[in-house]
C-alpha positions as CSV (number, residue, x, y, z in Angstrom):
1,M,0.2,-24.9,1.4
2,N,-3.4,-24.5,-0.1
3,R,-5.2,-21.4,-0.6
4,Q,-8.1,-21.6,1.8
5,R,-5.9,-22.6,4.6
6,A,-3.7,-19.5,4.1
7,E,-7.0,-17.5,3.9
8,E,-8.0,-19.3,7.0
9,I,-4.9,-18.5,9.1
10,A,-4.6,-14.9,7.9
11,Q,-8.4,-14.1,9.0
12,S,-7.6,-16.4,12.4
13,A,-7.4,-14.3,15.7
14,N,-4.9,-16.7,16.9
15,M,-1.3,-16.7,16.1
16,K,0.0,-19.9,13.9
17,N,3.1,-21.6,13.1
18,V,3.6,-21.0,9.5
19,M,7.3,-21.3,8.2
20,Y,8.9,-19.8,4.7
21,N,12.3,-20.1,4.0
22,G,13.3,-21.7,7.9
23,E,11.5,-18.7,9.0
24,Q,8.9,-18.1,10.9
25,I,6.3,-15.9,9.3
26,Y,3.1,-13.8,9.5
27,I,0.2,-13.9,6.8
28,Q,-1.3,-10.7,6.5
29,H,-3.4,-11.6,3.6
30,V,-3.8,-14.1,0.3
31,N,-3.3,-11.8,-2.4
32,E,-6.6,-12.3,-5.3
33,G,-5.9,-13.7,-8.5
34,S,-2.6,-15.1,-7.9
35,E,-1.2,-17.7,-5.7
36,T,0.7,-15.7,-3.6
37,A,0.0,-14.1,0.2
38,R,1.6,-11.0,1.9
39,V,3.7,-11.8,4.5
40,F,6.2,-10.6,7.3
41,A,9.4,-12.6,9.1
42,L,8.2,-12.0,12.8
43,N,11.8,-11.3,13.6
44,D,11.7,-8.5,11.0
45,P,7.9,-7.1,10.5
46,E,8.9,-4.1,8.6
47,N,10.2,-6.2,5.6
48,E,6.5,-7.1,4.1
49,F,6.8,-9.5,0.8
50,D,4.8,-11.2,-1.2
51,A,5.6,-15.7,-1.2
52,Q,4.3,-18.3,-3.2
53,L,1.5,-20.0,-1.1
54,A,3.6,-23.2,-2.3
55,N,6.4,-22.3,-0.4
56,L,4.5,-21.6,3.1
57,N,4.4,-24.7,5.8
58,E,2.2,-24.8,8.5
59,K,3.8,-26.6,11.7
60,M,1.5,-28.4,14.0
């Protein structure tokens, strides 16, 4: 996923279908100065982590 799209999703009021390693995730924010985003899996919201933007996939 490119940085601009990840930022759009993070700022959107609507939930988007974004996958990381086969799990649906929520993008909290895109990290400045790196190609990562702070995310959590929807089935495990307590476990936040940084994911490479290249590994995020939006399902339409």
